[in-house]
KETILO-728804 format. One record per atom (N, C-alpha, C, CB): x, y, z; residue number from 1; residue in one letter. Coordinates in Angstrom, 2 decimals. Glycine has a CB too. Example, Ala and Ser with C-alpha at 12.3 -4.5 7.8 and 13.67 -1.06 7.14 Angstrom:
BEGIN
> x,y,z,nulum,tigu
> 13.19,-5.69,7.80,1,A $
> 12.30,-4.50,7.80,1,A $
> 13.20,-3.30,7.80,1,A $
> 11.31,-4.47,9.05,1,A $
> 12.85,-2.25,7.08,2,S $
> 13.67,-1.06,7.14,2,S $
> 12.90,0.03,7.87,2,S $
> 14.08,-0.60,5.72,2,S $
This chain:
BEGIN
> x,y,z,nulum,tigu
> 7.20,-8.93,-63.18,1,X $
> 7.26,-10.01,-62.21,1,X $
> 8.71,-10.20,-61.78,1,X $
> 6.68,-11.33,-62.81,1,X $
> 8.99,-10.26,-60.48,2,X $
> 10.37,-10.42,-60.00,2,X $
> 10.96,-11.76,-60.40,2,X $
> 10.42,-10.26,-58.49,2,X $
> 12.27,-11.79,-60.55,3,X $
> 12.97,-13.04,-60.84,3,X $
> 12.98,-13.94,-59.61,3,X $
> 14.40,-12.76,-61.32,3,X $
> 12.95,-15.23,-59.85,4,X $
> 13.08,-16.17,-58.75,4,X $
> 14.57,-16.33,-58.42,4,X $
> 12.44,-17.55,-59.10,4,X $
> 14.84,-16.85,-57.26,5,X $
> 16.22,-17.11,-56.87,5,X $
> 16.90,-18.03,-57.88,5,X $
> 16.29,-17.71,-55.47,5,X $
> 16.20,-19.04,-58.32,6,X $
> 16.76,-19.97,-59.29,6,X $
> 17.10,-19.27,-60.60,6,X $
> 15.78,-21.12,-59.56,6,X $
> 16.28,-18.35,-61.05,7,X $
> 16.56,-17.60,-62.28,7,X $
> 17.80,-16.72,-62.11,7,X $
> 15.35,-16.74,-62.67,7,X $
> 17.93,-16.13,-60.96,8,X $
> 19.10,-15.28,-60.69,8,X $
> 20.37,-16.11,-60.69,8,X $
> 18.95,-14.55,-59.34,8,X $
> 20.33,-17.24,-59.99,9,X $
> 21.52,-18.11,-59.92,9,X $
> 21.88,-18.64,-61.30,9,X $
> 21.27,-19.29,-58.96,9,X $
> 20.92,-19.10,-62.04,10,X $
> 21.19,-19.64,-63.38,10,X $
> 21.73,-18.54,-64.29,10,X $
> 19.91,-20.25,-63.99,10,X $
> 21.18,-17.36,-64.20,11,X $
> 21.67,-16.25,-65.01,11,X $
> 23.10,-15.90,-64.67,11,X $
> 20.79,-15.04,-64.82,11,X $
> 23.43,-15.90,-63.39,12,X $
> 24.79,-15.55,-62.94,12,X $
> 25.81,-16.57,-63.40,12,X $
> 24.83,-15.42,-61.42,12,X $
> 25.39,-17.79,-63.61,13,X $
> 26.33,-18.83,-64.07,13,X $
> 26.86,-18.54,-65.47,13,X $
> 25.65,-20.20,-64.06,13,X $
> 26.19,-17.68,-66.19,14,X $
> 26.63,-17.31,-67.54,14,X $
> 27.51,-16.06,-67.54,14,X $
> 25.42,-17.09,-68.43,14,X $
> 27.70,-15.45,-66.40,15,X $
> 28.51,-14.23,-66.31,15,X $
> 29.99,-14.57,-66.32,15,X $
> 28.17,-13.45,-65.04,15,X $
> 30.81,-13.60,-66.72,16,X $
> 32.26,-13.81,-66.60,16,X $
> 32.64,-13.95,-65.13,16,X $
> 33.04,-12.63,-67.26,16,X $
> 33.62,-14.79,-64.81,17,X $
> 33.98,-15.04,-63.41,17,X $
> 34.27,-13.77,-62.61,17,X $
> 35.18,-15.93,-63.35,17,X $
> 34.90,-12.78,-63.24,18,X $
> 35.24,-11.57,-62.50,18,X $
> 34.02,-10.73,-62.11,18,X $
> 36.17,-10.72,-63.32,18,X $
> 32.87,-11.02,-62.68,19,X $
> 31.65,-10.27,-62.36,19,X $
> 30.78,-10.96,-61.32,19,X $
> 30.84,-10.05,-63.61,19,X $
> 30.97,-12.24,-61.11,20,X $
> 30.11,-13.01,-60.20,20,X $
> 30.23,-12.53,-58.76,20,X $
> 30.45,-14.50,-60.28,20,X $
> 31.43,-12.20,-58.33,21,X $
> 31.65,-11.78,-56.94,21,X $
> 31.00,-10.47,-56.58,21,X $
> 33.10,-11.69,-56.69,21,X $
> 30.81,-9.60,-57.54,22,X $
> 30.27,-8.27,-57.24,22,X $
> 28.89,-8.31,-56.59,22,X $
> 30.21,-7.45,-58.50,22,X $
> 27.90,-9.00,-57.16,23,X $
> 26.60,-9.02,-56.47,23,X $
> 26.66,-9.73,-55.13,23,X $
> 25.56,-9.68,-57.36,23,X $
> 27.49,-10.75,-55.03,24,X $
> 27.64,-11.45,-53.75,24,X $
> 28.16,-10.47,-52.70,24,X $
> 28.60,-12.67,-53.88,24,X $
> 29.20,-9.73,-53.05,25,X $
> 29.75,-8.74,-52.12,25,X $
> 28.70,-7.70,-51.74,25,X $
> 30.97,-8.05,-52.74,25,X $
> 27.99,-7.22,-52.71,26,X $
> 27.00,-6.17,-52.44,26,X $
> 25.85,-6.68,-51.58,26,X $
> 26.45,-5.61,-53.74,26,X $
> 25.43,-7.92,-51.80,27,X $
> 24.33,-8.48,-51.02,27,X $
> 24.73,-8.81,-49.59,27,X $
> 23.80,-9.72,-51.69,27,X $
> 25.97,-9.25,-49.40,28,X $
> 26.40,-9.63,-48.07,28,X $
> 27.02,-8.49,-47.27,28,X $
> 27.37,-10.76,-48.16,28,X $
> 27.34,-7.41,-47.95,29,X $
> 27.98,-6.27,-47.30,29,X $
> 27.19,-5.79,-46.09,29,X $
> 28.15,-5.14,-48.28,29,X $
> 25.91,-5.63,-46.24,30,X $
> 25.08,-5.14,-45.15,30,X $
> 24.93,-6.15,-44.02,30,X $
> 23.71,-4.76,-45.68,30,X $
> 25.04,-7.43,-44.33,31,X $
> 24.91,-8.46,-43.30,31,X $
> 26.10,-8.46,-42.36,31,X $
> 24.76,-9.82,-43.94,31,X $
> 27.28,-8.18,-42.90,32,X $
> 28.51,-8.33,-42.13,32,X $
> 29.12,-7.01,-41.66,32,X $
> 29.50,-9.06,-42.93,32,X $
> 28.69,-5.93,-42.23,33,X $
> 29.32,-4.66,-41.92,33,X $
> 28.61,-3.95,-40.76,33,X $
> 29.33,-3.77,-43.15,33,X $
> 29.41,-3.45,-39.89,34,X $
> 28.91,-2.56,-38.86,34,X $
> 29.81,-1.34,-38.90,34,X $
> 28.90,-3.23,-37.42,34,X $
> 29.30,-0.18,-38.57,35,X $
> 30.13,1.03,-38.64,35,X $
> 31.41,0.91,-37.83,35,X $
> 29.33,2.23,-38.15,35,X $
> 31.35,0.29,-36.66,36,X $
> 32.54,0.15,-35.83,36,X $
> 33.61,-0.70,-36.52,36,X $
> 32.18,-0.48,-34.49,36,X $
> 33.19,-1.81,-37.10,37,X $
> 34.14,-2.70,-37.76,37,X $
> 34.70,-2.04,-39.00,37,X $
> 33.47,-4.03,-38.12,37,X $
> 33.86,-1.40,-39.78,38,X $
> 34.33,-0.72,-40.99,38,X $
> 35.34,0.36,-40.65,38,X $
> 33.15,-0.10,-41.74,38,X $
> 35.09,1.14,-39.63,39,X $
> 36.01,2.19,-39.22,39,X $
> 37.32,1.60,-38.72,39,X $
> 35.38,3.07,-38.13,39,X $
> 37.24,0.51,-37.97,40,X $
> 38.46,-0.13,-37.48,40,X $
> 39.31,-0.64,-38.64,40,X $
> 38.10,-1.29,-36.53,40,X $
> 38.68,-1.22,-39.66,41,X $
> 39.45,-1.71,-40.81,41,X $
> 40.06,-0.56,-41.60,41,X $
> 38.56,-2.55,-41.73,41,X $
> 39.34,0.55,-41.72,42,X $
> 39.90,1.71,-42.42,42,X $
> 41.14,2.21,-41.68,42,X $
> 38.86,2.85,-42.53,42,X $
> 41.05,2.28,-40.37,43,X $
> 42.20,2.73,-39.58,43,X $
> 43.37,1.75,-39.71,43,X $
> 41.81,2.89,-38.11,43,X $
> 43.07,0.47,-39.65,44,X $
> 44.12,-0.56,-39.77,44,X $
> 44.77,-0.49,-41.15,44,X $
> 43.54,-1.97,-39.53,44,X $
> 43.98,-0.36,-42.18,45,X $
> 44.54,-0.26,-43.54,45,X $
> 45.42,0.98,-43.66,45,X $
> 43.40,-0.22,-44.59,45,X $
> 44.97,2.09,-43.09,46,X $
> 45.76,3.31,-43.12,46,X $
> 47.08,3.14,-42.37,46,X $
> 44.97,4.46,-42.54,46,X $
> 47.03,2.49,-41.22,47,X $
> 48.23,2.24,-40.44,47,X $
> 49.21,1.37,-41.21,47,X $
> 47.87,1.58,-39.10,47,X $
> 48.71,0.32,-41.84,48,X $
> 49.58,-0.58,-42.59,48,X $
> 50.20,0.12,-43.80,48,X $
> 48.80,-1.81,-43.04,48,X $
> 49.41,0.92,-44.49,49,X $
> 49.93,1.67,-45.63,49,X $
> 51.02,2.64,-45.18,49,X $
> 48.79,2.43,-46.35,49,X $
> 50.79,3.33,-44.07,50,X $
> 51.79,4.26,-43.55,50,X $
> 53.07,3.54,-43.21,50,X $
> 51.25,4.99,-42.31,50,X $
> 52.99,2.34,-42.65,51,X $
> 54.19,1.55,-42.32,51,X $
> 54.98,1.20,-43.57,51,X $
> 53.80,0.28,-41.58,51,X $
> 54.29,0.89,-44.64,52,X $
> 54.97,0.58,-45.90,52,X $
> 55.60,1.84,-46.47,52,X $
> 53.98,-0.05,-46.93,52,X $
> 54.84,2.93,-46.46,53,X $
> 55.33,4.18,-47.04,53,X $
> 56.51,4.76,-46.26,53,X $
> 54.22,5.19,-47.10,53,X $
> 56.53,4.62,-44.94,54,X $
> 57.63,5.19,-44.17,54,X $
> 58.79,4.22,-43.97,54,X $
> 57.13,5.66,-42.82,54,X $
> 58.67,3.01,-44.52,55,X $
> 59.76,2.05,-44.48,55,X $
> 59.84,1.21,-43.21,55,X $
> 61.03,2.76,-44.64,55,X $
> 58.86,1.33,-42.33,56,X $
> 58.85,0.51,-41.11,56,X $
> 58.75,-0.96,-41.45,56,X $
> 57.69,0.92,-40.19,56,X $
> 57.96,-1.28,-42.45,57,X $
> 57.83,-2.66,-42.92,57,X $
> 58.05,-2.69,-44.42,57,X $
> 56.45,-3.26,-42.55,57,X $
> 58.43,-3.84,-44.93,58,X $
> 58.66,-4.00,-46.36,58,X $
> 57.60,-4.95,-46.91,58,X $
> 60.09,-4.53,-46.64,58,X $
> 56.96,-4.54,-47.97,59,X $
> 55.95,-5.38,-48.61,59,X $
> 56.62,-6.51,-49.38,59,X $
> 55.06,-4.53,-49.56,59,X $
> 55.96,-7.63,-49.47,60,X $
> 56.43,-8.77,-50.24,60,X $
> 55.51,-8.96,-51.44,60,X $
> 56.48,-10.06,-49.38,60,X $
> 56.08,-9.43,-52.54,61,X $
> 55.21,-9.71,-53.68,61,X $
> 54.44,-11.01,-53.44,61,X $
> 56.03,-9.79,-54.99,61,X $
> 53.39,-11.18,-54.18,62,X $
> 52.51,-12.32,-54.00,62,X $
> 53.19,-13.66,-54.16,62,X $
> 51.39,-12.24,-54.95,62,X $
> 54.14,-13.74,-55.10,63,X $
> 54.85,-15.01,-55.31,63,X $
> 55.66,-15.40,-54.09,63,X $
> 55.75,-14.91,-56.54,63,X $
> 56.31,-14.41,-53.46,64,X $
> 57.10,-14.70,-52.26,64,X $
> 56.19,-15.15,-51.12,64,X $
> 57.92,-13.46,-51.84,64,X $
> 55.06,-14.50,-50.97,65,X $
> 54.12,-14.88,-49.92,65,X $
> 53.63,-16.31,-50.15,65,X $
> 52.92,-13.90,-49.87,65,X $
> 53.27,-16.62,-51.40,66,X $
> 52.81,-17.97,-51.70,66,X $
> 53.89,-19.01,-51.43,66,X $
> 52.36,-18.05,-53.15,66,X $
> 55.13,-18.68,-51.77,67,X $
> 56.23,-19.61,-51.52,67,X $
> 56.41,-19.84,-50.02,67,X $
> 57.54,-19.08,-52.14,67,X $
> 56.34,-18.78,-49.24,68,X $
> 56.48,-18.94,-47.79,68,X $
> 55.35,-19.78,-47.21,68,X $
> 56.51,-17.57,-47.11,68,X $
> 54.15,-19.53,-47.66,69,X $
> 53.01,-20.32,-47.18,69,X $
> 53.19,-21.78,-47.57,69,X $
> 51.68,-19.77,-47.76,69,X $
> 53.65,-22.02,-48.79,70,X $
> 53.89,-23.39,-49.23,70,X $
> 54.90,-24.11,-48.36,70,X $
> 54.36,-23.41,-50.65,70,X $
> 55.96,-23.39,-47.96,71,X $
> 56.96,-24.01,-47.09,71,X $
> 56.36,-24.29,-45.71,71,X $
> 58.21,-23.09,-46.96,71,X $
> 55.54,-23.40,-45.21,72,X $
> 54.94,-23.60,-43.88,72,X $
> 54.01,-24.81,-43.87,72,X $
> 54.17,-22.34,-43.44,72,X $
> 53.19,-24.94,-44.91,73,X $
> 52.23,-26.04,-44.93,73,X $
> 52.79,-27.30,-45.58,73,X $
> 50.96,-25.61,-45.65,73,X $
> 54.05,-27.22,-46.00,74,X $
> 54.71,-28.42,-46.53,74,X $
> 54.36,-28.76,-47.96,74,X $
> 54.38,-29.57,-45.68,74,X $
> 54.18,-27.77,-48.77,75,X $
> 53.88,-28.05,-50.19,75,X $
> 55.01,-27.64,-51.06,75,X $
> 52.62,-27.34,-50.65,75,X $
């Protein structure tokens, strides 16, 4: 007998936090993904990586990004 939605949700509440996102991602992937969009993101990611690797842009660490965002939003 298949699980009910309530059983699935209750079961997932007992999972480690790092595992909860995986089924959500897998279930929603097909709803939001289209081949055109996926290909465009692959190209964009490749372009951005190439810019970092060839020195056109410099990557910032997460702490610096968070600090800049905090200054922008006034925190």
